[in-house]
DSSP file (Angstrom, degrees, kcal/mol; ACC not computed):
  #  RESIDUE AA STRUCTURE BP1 BP2  ACC     N-H-->O    O-->H-N    N-H-->O    O-->H-N    TCO  KAPPA ALPHA  PHI   PSI    X-CA   Y-CA   Z-CA
    1    1 A M              0   0    0      0, 0.0     2,-0.0     0, 0.0     0, 0.0   0.000 360.0 360.0 360.0 138.1   -8.0   14.1   20.2
    2    2 A A        -     0   0    0      1,-0.1     3,-0.1    17,-0.0     0, 0.0  -0.290 360.0-151.4 -67.1 152.4  -10.8   11.5   19.9
    3    3 A T        -     0   0    0      1,-0.3    16,-1.9    16,-0.1    17,-0.5   0.834  69.5  -3.1 -90.9 -42.3  -11.5    9.9   16.5
    4    4 A S  E     -A   18   0A   0     14,-0.2     2,-0.4    15,-0.1    -1,-0.3  -0.947  51.4-137.7-149.6 165.2  -15.2    9.2   16.9
    5    5 A N  E     -A   17   0A   0     12,-1.8    12,-2.8    -2,-0.3     2,-0.5  -1.000  22.2-161.0-127.8 129.0  -18.2    9.3   19.1
    6    6 A I  E     -A   16   0A   0     -2,-0.4     2,-0.5    10,-0.2    10,-0.2  -0.941   2.7-165.1-118.5 130.9  -20.6    6.3   19.1
    7    7 A I  E     -A   15   0A   0      8,-2.5     8,-2.3    -2,-0.5     2,-0.6  -0.947  19.8-132.4-116.4 130.6  -24.1    6.5   20.4
    8    8 A Y  E     -A   14   0A   0     -2,-0.5     6,-0.2     6,-0.2     3,-0.1  -0.730  21.8-174.4 -79.7 120.2  -26.2    3.4   21.1
    9    9 A L  E     -     0   0A   0      4,-2.6     2,-0.2    -2,-0.6     5,-0.2   0.774  43.0-100.7 -88.3 -28.5  -29.6    4.0   19.4
   10   10 A N  E >  S+A   13   0A   0      3,-1.1     3,-1.1     0, 0.0    -1,-0.3  -0.457  96.0  60.6 123.2 164.3  -31.4    0.9   20.7
   11   11 A E  T 3  S-     0   0    0      1,-0.2    25,-0.3    -2,-0.2    18,-0.2   0.843 130.1 -58.2  51.3  41.0  -32.3   -2.5   19.3
   12   12 A L  T 3  S+     0   0    0      1,-0.2    17,-1.4    16,-0.1     2,-0.4   0.764 107.8 125.5  66.4  30.0  -28.6   -3.4   18.8
   13   13 A R  E <   -AB  10  28A   0     -3,-1.1    -4,-2.6    15,-0.2    -3,-1.1  -0.939  36.6-173.2-121.7 141.1  -27.9   -0.4   16.6
   14   14 A T  E     -AB   8  27A   0     13,-1.8    13,-2.1    -2,-0.4     2,-0.5  -0.888  17.0-144.9-127.3 161.8  -25.3    2.3   17.0
   15   15 A N  E     -AB   7  26A   0     -8,-2.3    -8,-2.5    -2,-0.3     2,-0.5  -0.981  16.4-162.8-126.4 117.3  -24.4    5.6   15.2
   16   16 A A  E     -AB   6  25A   0      9,-3.3     9,-2.3    -2,-0.5     2,-0.5  -0.865   2.2-160.0-102.8 132.1  -20.7    6.4   14.9
   17   17 A I  E     -AB   5  24A   0    -12,-2.8   -12,-1.8    -2,-0.5     2,-0.7  -0.952  15.3-138.3-114.7 122.4  -19.7   10.0   14.1
   18   18 A H  E  >  -A    4   0A   0      5,-3.0     4,-3.3    -2,-0.5     3,-0.4  -0.705  18.4-151.1 -75.8 114.6  -16.3   10.7   12.7
   19   19 A L  T  4 S+     0   0    0    -16,-1.9    -1,-0.2    -2,-0.7   -15,-0.1   0.825  87.2  52.2 -65.9 -34.6  -15.4   13.8   14.7
   20   20 A A  T  4 S+     0   0    0    -17,-0.5    -1,-0.2     1,-0.2   -16,-0.1   0.854 129.4  16.7 -70.8 -33.5  -13.1   15.5   12.1
   21   21 A S  T  4 S-     0   0    0     -3,-0.4    -2,-0.2     2,-0.1    -1,-0.2   0.607  91.6-129.0-113.8 -16.9  -15.6   15.3    9.2
   22   22 A Q     <  +     0   0    0     -4,-3.3    -3,-0.2     1,-0.3     2,-0.1   0.554  55.5 150.5  70.9  10.0  -19.0   14.6   10.9
   23   23 A N        -     0   0    0     -5,-0.3    -5,-3.0    -6,-0.1     2,-0.3  -0.401  33.7-144.2 -66.0 152.8  -19.5   11.7    8.6
   24   24 A Q  E     -B   17   0A   0     -7,-0.2     2,-0.4    -3,-0.1    -7,-0.2  -0.920  18.8-167.0-128.0 148.4  -21.6    8.9   10.1
   25   25 A I  E     -B   16   0A   0     -9,-2.3    -9,-3.3    -2,-0.3     2,-0.4  -0.998  12.0-152.5-130.7 128.2  -21.8    5.1   10.0
   26   26 A V  E     -B   15   0A   0     -2,-0.4    14,-0.6   -11,-0.2     2,-0.3  -0.837  12.8-163.7 -96.7 136.1  -24.7    3.2   11.4
   27   27 A T  E     -Bc  14  40A   0    -13,-2.1   -13,-1.8    -2,-0.4     2,-0.3  -0.885   6.3-173.6-116.7 154.9  -24.1   -0.4   12.7
   28   28 A D  E     -B   13   0A   0     12,-2.0   -15,-0.2    -2,-0.3    11,-0.1  -0.994  32.9-104.5-142.2 143.1  -26.6   -3.1   13.3
   29   29 A A        -     0   0    0    -17,-1.4     8,-2.1    -2,-0.3     7,-0.3  -0.412  47.8-105.1 -63.6 144.4  -26.1   -6.5   14.9
   30   30 A P    > > -     0   0    0      0, 0.0     5,-2.5     0, 0.0     3,-2.0  -0.283  25.1-111.1 -70.8 159.6  -26.2   -9.3   12.2
   31   31 A K  G > 5S+     0   0    0      1,-0.3     3,-0.9     3,-0.2    -2,-0.1   0.833 117.8  58.3 -59.0 -33.1  -29.2  -11.5   11.9
   32   32 A D  G 3 5S+     0   0    0      1,-0.3    -1,-0.3     2,-0.1     4,-0.0   0.427 108.5  47.6 -80.5   5.1  -27.3  -14.5   13.2
   33   33 A N  G < 5S-     0   0    0     -3,-2.0    -1,-0.3     2,-0.1    -2,-0.1  -0.236 130.4 -80.0-139.5  48.8  -26.6  -12.6   16.4
   34   34 A H  T < 5S+     0   0    0     -3,-0.9    -3,-0.2     1,-0.2     2,-0.1   0.482  96.1 113.2  75.6   6.8  -30.0  -11.2   17.4
   35   35 A G  S   <S-     0   0    0     -5,-2.5    -1,-0.2    -7,-0.1   -23,-0.1  -0.358  74.6-118.8-103.8-176.9  -29.9   -8.2   15.1
   36   36 A K        -     0   0    0     -7,-0.3    -5,-0.2   -25,-0.3    -1,-0.1   0.632  36.1-137.9 -93.4 -18.5  -31.8   -7.1   12.0
   37   37 A G        +     0   0    0     -8,-2.1     4,-0.1     1,-0.1    -6,-0.1   0.833  59.1 135.4  64.1  32.9  -28.8   -7.1    9.7
   38   38 A E        +     0   0    0     -9,-0.3     2,-0.3     2,-0.1    -1,-0.1   0.403  68.4  16.0 -94.5   2.1  -29.9   -3.8    8.2
   39   39 A A  S    S-     0   0    0    -10,-0.1   -11,-0.2   -11,-0.1   -12,-0.1  -0.925 105.1 -54.8-155.9 175.8  -26.4   -2.1    8.3
   40   40 A F  B     -c   27   0A   0    -14,-0.6   -12,-2.0    -2,-0.3    -2,-0.1  -0.336  52.8-136.5 -54.5 139.0  -22.8   -3.1    8.7
   41   41 A S     >  -     0   0    0    -14,-0.2     4,-2.2     1,-0.1     5,-0.2  -0.591  27.5-105.1 -87.0 163.6  -22.1   -5.0   11.8
   42   42 A P  H  > S+     0   0    0      0, 0.0     4,-1.8     0, 0.0     5,-0.1   0.892 125.1  48.8 -56.7 -38.6  -19.0   -4.1   13.9
   43   43 A T  H  > S+     0   0    0      2,-0.2     4,-2.2     1,-0.2     5,-0.2   0.837 106.7  56.5 -72.3 -30.1  -17.3   -7.2   12.6
   44   44 A D  H  > S+     0   0    0      1,-0.2     4,-3.0     2,-0.2    -1,-0.2   0.925 107.8  49.1 -59.7 -43.3  -18.3   -6.3    9.0
   45   45 A L  H  X S+     0   0    0     -4,-2.2     4,-2.2     2,-0.2    -2,-0.2   0.883 107.8  53.5 -65.3 -38.1  -16.5   -3.0    9.5
   46   46 A A  H  X S+     0   0    0     -4,-1.8     4,-0.8     2,-0.2    -1,-0.2   0.936 115.0  40.6 -61.3 -45.6  -13.4   -4.6   10.9
   47   47 A A  H >X S+     0   0    0     -4,-2.2     4,-1.1     1,-0.2     3,-0.8   0.915 114.4  52.0 -68.6 -43.1  -13.2   -6.9    7.8
   48   48 A T  H 3X S+     0   0    0     -4,-3.0     4,-2.6     1,-0.2     5,-0.2   0.825  99.3  65.8 -63.2 -32.3  -14.1   -4.1    5.4
   49   49 A S  H 3X S+     0   0    0     -4,-2.2     4,-2.5     1,-0.2    -1,-0.2   0.850  96.3  56.7 -59.3 -34.4  -11.4   -1.9    7.0
   50   50 A L  H <X S+     0   0    0     -3,-0.8     4,-2.4    -4,-0.8    -1,-0.2   0.950 109.8  43.7 -62.4 -48.2   -8.8   -4.3    5.6
   51   51 A G  H  X S+     0   0    0     -4,-1.1     4,-1.9     1,-0.2    -2,-0.2   0.912 115.7  47.6 -63.2 -43.3  -10.1   -3.8    2.0
   52   52 A A  H  X S+     0   0    0     -4,-2.6     4,-2.0     1,-0.2    -1,-0.2   0.892 112.5  50.3 -65.6 -39.2  -10.4   -0.1    2.4
   53   53 A C  H  X S+     0   0    0     -4,-2.5     4,-2.6    -5,-0.2     5,-0.3   0.934 110.0  47.5 -66.6 -47.1   -7.0    0.2    3.9
   54   54 A L  H  X S+     0   0    0     -4,-2.4     4,-1.9     1,-0.2    -1,-0.2   0.880 112.7  49.7 -67.1 -34.5   -5.2   -1.8    1.2
   55   55 A L  H  X S+     0   0    0     -4,-1.9     4,-2.2    -5,-0.2    -1,-0.2   0.900 111.6  50.8 -65.0 -38.7   -6.9    0.2   -1.6
   56   56 A T  H  X S+     0   0    0     -4,-2.0     4,-1.9     2,-0.2    -2,-0.2   0.939 112.1  43.4 -65.2 -48.2   -5.9    3.4    0.2
   57   57 A V  H  X S+     0   0    0     -4,-2.6     4,-1.8     1,-0.2    -1,-0.2   0.856 114.6  50.2 -71.5 -31.9   -2.3    2.7    0.6
   58   58 A M  H  X S+     0   0    0     -4,-1.9     4,-2.8    -5,-0.3    -1,-0.2   0.890 109.0  54.2 -66.3 -37.8   -2.1    1.3   -3.0
   59   59 A G  H  X S+     0   0    0     -4,-2.2     4,-2.9     2,-0.2    -2,-0.2   0.864 104.4  53.8 -62.3 -37.3   -3.8    4.5   -4.1
   60   60 A I  H  X S+     0   0    0     -4,-1.9     4,-2.3     2,-0.2    -1,-0.2   0.945 111.9  44.2 -61.9 -47.5   -1.1    6.5   -2.4
   61   61 A Y  H  X S+     0   0    0     -4,-1.8     4,-1.0     2,-0.2    -2,-0.2   0.931 114.9  48.9 -62.8 -44.9    1.6    4.6   -4.3
   62   62 A A  H ><>S+     0   0    0     -4,-2.8     5,-2.8     1,-0.2     3,-0.8   0.932 111.7  48.7 -60.8 -46.6   -0.3    4.9   -7.5
   63   63 A Q  H ><5S+     0   0    0     -4,-2.9     3,-0.9     1,-0.2    -1,-0.2   0.895 111.4  49.7 -61.0 -41.5   -0.9    8.6   -7.1
   64   64 A N  H 3<5S+     0   0    0     -4,-2.3    -1,-0.2     1,-0.2    -2,-0.2   0.658 116.7  42.5 -72.3 -15.1    2.8    9.3   -6.3
   65   65 A N  T <<5S-     0   0    0     -4,-1.0    -1,-0.2    -3,-0.8    -2,-0.2   0.174 114.2-107.7-119.9  16.4    3.9    7.3   -9.4
   66   66 A G  T < 5 +     0   0    0     -3,-0.9     2,-0.5    -4,-0.3    -3,-0.2   0.801  68.9 144.0  66.3  31.5    1.4    8.5  -12.0
   67   67 A I      < -     0   0    0     -5,-2.8     2,-0.8    -6,-0.2    -1,-0.2  -0.912  42.6-145.7-106.6 124.2   -0.7    5.3  -12.1
   68   68 A D        +     0   0    0     -2,-0.5    32,-0.5     1,-0.1    33,-0.2  -0.791  27.4 164.9 -90.4 111.0   -4.4    5.6  -12.6
   69   69 A M    >   +     0   0    0     -2,-0.8     3,-2.1    30,-0.1    29,-0.3   0.008  17.8 156.2-113.4  26.7   -6.2    2.9  -10.7
   70   70 A T  T 3   +     0   0    0      1,-0.3     3,-0.1    27,-0.1    -2,-0.0  -0.255  67.2  21.1 -53.4 137.9   -9.6    4.4  -10.8
   71   71 A D  T 3  S+     0   0    0      1,-0.3    -1,-0.3    26,-0.0     2,-0.1   0.425  83.0 146.5  77.2   3.0  -12.4    1.8  -10.4
   72   72 A T    <   -     0   0    0     -3,-2.1    -1,-0.3    26,-0.2     2,-0.3  -0.485  31.3-168.1 -61.6 140.0  -10.1   -0.7   -8.7
   73   73 A S  E     -D   96   0B   0     23,-2.1    23,-2.5    -2,-0.1     2,-0.4  -0.891  24.0-148.3-135.8 162.3  -12.2   -2.6   -6.2
   74   74 A A  E     -D   95   0B   0     -2,-0.3     2,-0.6    21,-0.2    21,-0.2  -0.986   7.2-157.3-132.7 122.3  -12.0   -5.0   -3.3
   75   75 A E  E     -D   94   0B   0     19,-2.7    19,-2.6    -2,-0.4     2,-0.4  -0.894  19.4-157.8 -98.1 123.5  -14.6   -7.6   -2.5
   76   76 A V  E     -D   93   0B   0     -2,-0.6     2,-0.5    17,-0.2    17,-0.2  -0.860  13.0-170.5-110.8 132.9  -14.4   -8.6    1.2
   77   77 A T  E     -D   92   0B   0     15,-2.8    15,-2.6    -2,-0.4     2,-0.4  -0.985  11.7-152.8-121.5 121.2  -15.6  -11.8    2.8
   78   78 A K  E     -D   91   0B   0     -2,-0.5     2,-0.6    13,-0.2    13,-0.2  -0.773   6.4-157.0 -92.0 133.4  -15.6  -12.0    6.6
   79   79 A I  E     -D   90   0B   0     11,-3.0    10,-3.1    -2,-0.4    11,-1.7  -0.956   9.5-160.4-116.0 119.1  -15.3  -15.5    8.0
   80   80 A M  E     -D   88   0B   0     -2,-0.6     8,-0.2     8,-0.2     2,-0.2  -0.670  28.3 -99.7 -98.1 151.9  -16.6  -16.0   11.5
   81   81 A N        -     0   0    0      6,-2.7     6,-0.2    -2,-0.3    -1,-0.1  -0.486  27.3-160.7 -63.8 133.3  -15.8  -18.7   14.0
   82   82 A T  S    S+     0   0    0     -2,-0.2     2,-0.4     1,-0.1    -1,-0.1   0.574  73.0  47.5 -95.3 -11.0  -18.6  -21.3   13.9
   83   83 A E  S    S-     0   0    0      2,-0.2     2,-0.1     0, 0.0    -1,-0.1  -0.973 108.2  -4.1-130.2 145.9  -17.7  -22.9   17.3
   84   84 A G  S    S+     0   0    0     -2,-0.4     3,-0.1     2,-0.1     2,-0.0  -0.446 112.7   9.8  77.8-149.1  -16.9  -21.3   20.6
   85   85 A S  S    S-     0   0    0     -2,-0.1     2,-0.5     1,-0.1    -2,-0.2  -0.327  83.2-105.2 -70.0 146.7  -16.7  -17.5   21.0
   86   86 A R        +     0   0    0     -4,-0.1     2,-0.3    -6,-0.1    -1,-0.1  -0.588  63.3 133.2 -72.7 122.5  -17.8  -15.3   18.2
   87   87 A R        -     0   0    0     -2,-0.5    -6,-2.7    -6,-0.2     2,-0.4  -0.974  60.7 -92.7-162.3 159.4  -14.8  -13.8   16.5
   88   88 A I  E     +D   80   0B   0     -2,-0.3    -8,-0.2    -8,-0.2     3,-0.1  -0.648  36.7 173.0 -76.4 129.0  -13.4  -13.2   13.0
   89   89 A V  E     +     0   0B   0    -10,-3.1    40,-2.5    -2,-0.4     2,-0.3   0.563  63.9  12.0-111.1 -15.8  -11.2  -16.1   12.0
   90   90 A G  E     -De  79 129B   0    -11,-1.7   -11,-3.0    38,-0.3     2,-0.4  -0.993  50.5-160.2-159.6 152.8  -10.5  -15.0    8.4
   91   91 A I  E     -De  78 130B   0     38,-2.9    40,-2.5    -2,-0.3     2,-0.5  -0.968  11.6-163.5-136.1 119.8  -10.9  -12.2    5.9
   92   92 A D  E     -De  77 131B   0    -15,-2.6   -15,-2.8    -2,-0.4     2,-0.5  -0.888   6.8-172.0-101.9 131.6  -10.8  -12.9    2.1
   93   93 A V  E     -De  76 132B   0     38,-3.2    40,-2.8    -2,-0.5     2,-0.7  -0.979   8.0-165.3-126.7 119.3  -10.2   -9.9   -0.1
   94   94 A N  E     -De  75 133B   0    -19,-2.6   -19,-2.7    -2,-0.5     2,-0.5  -0.916  13.4-161.0-103.9 112.3  -10.5  -10.2   -3.9
   95   95 A V  E     -De  74 134B   0     38,-3.4    40,-2.4    -2,-0.7     2,-0.8  -0.819  11.2-163.3 -98.2 125.0   -8.9   -7.2   -5.5
   96   96 A T  E     -De  73 135B   0    -23,-2.5   -23,-2.1    -2,-0.5     2,-0.7  -0.910  15.6-160.9-104.5 103.2   -9.7   -6.3   -9.1
   97   97 A F  E     - e   0 136B   0     38,-2.6    40,-3.3    -2,-0.8     2,-0.5  -0.771   7.9-167.5 -93.5 114.6   -6.9   -3.9  -10.0
   98   98 A I  E     + e   0 137B   0     -2,-0.7     2,-0.3   -29,-0.3   -26,-0.2  -0.883  13.7 162.2-111.2 128.7   -7.9   -1.9  -13.1
   99   99 A T  E     - e   0 138B   0     38,-2.3    40,-2.6    -2,-0.5   -30,-0.1  -0.934  41.7-133.2-136.5 162.3   -5.5    0.3  -15.1
  100  100 A K  S    S+     0   0    0    -32,-0.5    38,-0.1    -2,-0.3    -1,-0.1   0.759  98.3  42.5 -83.7 -27.9   -5.5    1.9  -18.5
  101  101 A E  S    S-     0   0    0    -33,-0.2    -1,-0.1    38,-0.1    38,-0.1  -0.931  99.8-100.2-118.0 142.5   -2.0    0.6  -19.3
  102  102 A P        -     0   0    0      0, 0.0     2,-0.3     0, 0.0    -2,-0.1  -0.296  37.2-127.6 -59.9 144.0   -0.7   -2.9  -18.4
  103  103 A L        -     0   0    0      1,-0.1    33,-0.0    -4,-0.1    -4,-0.0  -0.715  19.6-117.7 -91.9 144.2    1.4   -3.1  -15.3
  104  104 A S     >  -     0   0    0     -2,-0.3     4,-2.3     1,-0.1     5,-0.2  -0.323  28.9-109.1 -69.6 162.0    4.8   -4.7  -15.3
  105  105 A D  H  > S+     0   0    0      1,-0.2     4,-2.2     2,-0.2     5,-0.2   0.864 121.3  57.0 -59.9 -35.5    5.4   -7.8  -13.2
  106  106 A K  H  > S+     0   0    0      2,-0.2     4,-2.2     1,-0.2    -1,-0.2   0.929 107.8  45.8 -62.0 -45.7    7.5   -5.6  -10.9
  107  107 A L  H  > S+     0   0    0      2,-0.2     4,-2.6     1,-0.2     5,-0.2   0.885 109.9  54.5 -66.5 -37.9    4.7   -3.2  -10.3
  108  108 A K  H  X S+     0   0    0     -4,-2.3     4,-2.2     1,-0.2    -1,-0.2   0.927 109.7  47.7 -59.7 -43.7    2.2   -6.0   -9.7
  109  109 A T  H  X S+     0   0    0     -4,-2.2     4,-2.4     2,-0.2    -2,-0.2   0.902 110.0  52.7 -64.0 -41.4    4.6   -7.3   -7.0
  110  110 A I  H  X S+     0   0    0     -4,-2.2     4,-2.4     1,-0.2    -2,-0.2   0.938 110.4  47.3 -59.3 -47.4    4.9   -3.9   -5.5
  111  111 A F  H  X S+     0   0    0     -4,-2.6     4,-2.3     1,-0.2    -1,-0.2   0.887 111.2  51.2 -64.9 -37.9    1.2   -3.5   -5.3
  112  112 A K  H  X S+     0   0    0     -4,-2.2     4,-2.2    -5,-0.2    -1,-0.2   0.914 111.3  48.1 -63.6 -41.9    0.7   -6.9   -3.7
  113  113 A N  H  X S+     0   0    0     -4,-2.4     4,-1.1     2,-0.2    -2,-0.2   0.890 109.6  52.5 -66.3 -38.9    3.4   -6.1   -1.1
  114  114 A I  H >< S+     0   0    0     -4,-2.4     3,-0.6     1,-0.2    -2,-0.2   0.932 110.2  48.7 -60.9 -45.1    1.8   -2.8   -0.3
  115  115 A A  H >< S+     0   0    0     -4,-2.3     3,-1.2     1,-0.2    -2,-0.2   0.911 109.4  52.2 -61.2 -43.3   -1.6   -4.6    0.2
  116  116 A D  H 3< S+     0   0    0     -4,-2.2    -1,-0.2     1,-0.2    -2,-0.2   0.717 115.3  41.8 -66.7 -20.4    0.0   -7.2    2.5
  117  117 A T  T << S+     0   0    0     -4,-1.1    -1,-0.2    -3,-0.6    -2,-0.2   0.143  78.8 134.0-117.1  20.0    1.6   -4.5    4.7
  118  118 A C  S <> S-     0   0    0     -3,-1.2     4,-2.2    -4,-0.1     5,-0.2  -0.302  71.1-104.7 -65.4 158.2   -1.2   -1.9    5.0
  119  119 A P  H  > S+     0   0    0      0, 0.0     4,-0.9     0, 0.0    -1,-0.1   0.842 120.2  48.8 -56.6 -37.4   -1.7   -0.7    8.6
  120  120 A V  H >> S+     0   0    0      2,-0.2     4,-1.8     1,-0.2     3,-0.6   0.928 109.2  52.4 -69.6 -42.3   -4.9   -2.7    9.1
  121  121 A A  H 34 S+     0   0    0      1,-0.3    -1,-0.2     2,-0.2     3,-0.1   0.897 113.1  45.2 -57.7 -39.8   -3.3   -5.9    7.8
  122  122 A K  H 3< S+     0   0    0     -4,-2.2    -1,-0.3     1,-0.2    -2,-0.2   0.668 112.4  52.6 -78.1 -16.4   -0.5   -5.3   10.3
  123  123 A S  H << S+     0   0    0     -4,-0.9    -2,-0.2    -3,-0.6    -1,-0.2   0.703  86.7  96.2 -92.2 -22.4   -2.9   -4.5   13.1
  124  124 A L  S  < S-     0   0    0     -4,-1.8   -78,-0.0     1,-0.1    -3,-0.0  -0.364  90.7 -92.3 -69.9 149.0   -5.1   -7.5   12.9
  125  125 A H    >   -     0   0    0      1,-0.1     3,-2.1     2,-0.1    -1,-0.1  -0.319  32.4-123.2 -59.1 139.7   -4.4  -10.4   15.2
  126  126 A P  T 3  S+     0   0    0      0, 0.0    -1,-0.1     0, 0.0     4,-0.1   0.702 108.5  67.5 -62.6 -18.0   -2.1  -13.0   13.6
  127  127 A D  T 3  S+     0   0    0      2,-0.1     2,-0.7   -37,-0.0    -2,-0.1   0.680  79.7  91.3 -73.7 -16.1   -4.7  -15.7   14.2
  128  128 A I  S <  S-     0   0    0     -3,-2.1     2,-0.5   -38,-0.1   -38,-0.3  -0.719  81.0-135.5 -81.9 115.2   -7.0  -14.0   11.6
  129  129 A V  E     -e   90   0B   0    -40,-2.5   -38,-2.9    -2,-0.7     2,-0.6  -0.590  17.8-160.6 -75.6 121.3   -6.2  -15.6    8.3
  130  130 A Q  E     -e   91   0B   0     -2,-0.5     2,-0.6   -40,-0.2   -38,-0.2  -0.914   9.0-176.0-106.3 118.9   -5.9  -12.9    5.6
  131  131 A K  E     -e   92   0B   0    -40,-2.5   -38,-3.2    -2,-0.6     2,-0.5  -0.944   2.9-178.1-117.8 110.3   -6.2  -14.1    2.0
  132  132 A I  E     -e   93   0B   0     -2,-0.6     2,-0.4   -40,-0.2   -38,-0.2  -0.942   2.4-175.5-113.4 120.1   -5.7  -11.4   -0.5
  133  133 A V  E     -e   94   0B   0    -40,-2.8   -38,-3.4    -2,-0.5     2,-0.4  -0.940   9.1-152.1-118.3 135.4   -6.1  -12.3   -4.2
  134  134 A F  E     -e   95   0B   0     -2,-0.4     2,-0.4   -40,-0.2   -38,-0.2  -0.858  13.8-174.6-110.4 141.2   -5.4  -10.0   -7.1
  135  135 A E  E     -e   96   0B   0    -40,-2.4   -38,-2.6    -2,-0.4     2,-0.5  -0.979  17.9-153.6-126.3 118.2   -6.8   -9.9  -10.6
  136  136 A F  E     -e   97   0B   0     -2,-0.4     2,-0.4   -40,-0.2   -38,-0.2  -0.818  16.1-178.5 -96.5 127.2   -5.1   -7.3  -12.8
  137  137 A K  E     -e   98   0B   0    -40,-3.3   -38,-2.3    -2,-0.5     2,-0.5  -0.973  16.2-153.7-127.7 140.1   -7.2   -5.9  -15.7
  138  138 A T  E      e   99   0B   0     -2,-0.4   -38,-0.2   -40,-0.2   -40,-0.1  -0.952 360.0 360.0-111.3 130.0   -6.4   -3.4  -18.4
  139  139 A L              0   0    0    -40,-2.6   -39,-0.2    -2,-0.5    -1,-0.1   0.459 360.0 360.0 -82.2 360.0   -9.2   -1.4  -19.9
């Protein structure tokens, strides 16, 4: 079964529809590549997928182990090649991991390992440098 249907709208813009939920994502070419930069670019989504994936798989572990990580966030920076063909060469993810109770060093290591091995991290080309940095905060 297909995952999505993408329609080219014109002027370097697309509308992607998630078939199971009917949720939609609009993409736009970035300003530095002939676009308006008014929405996520396809490469923005590729980089953002890493942050969303690692939060999701950490959330699965947290949920299964009674850990509340509500408001944990990931700030994603996409790094594009400046010479030659346009491609992503790096993705920096700064994770602010928020809990109500302090995490042990063992749990911090577990969450870091989960992030490093999320499905998107393992699917990206090995030439794409992934830098994931954690800041653990207790409310």
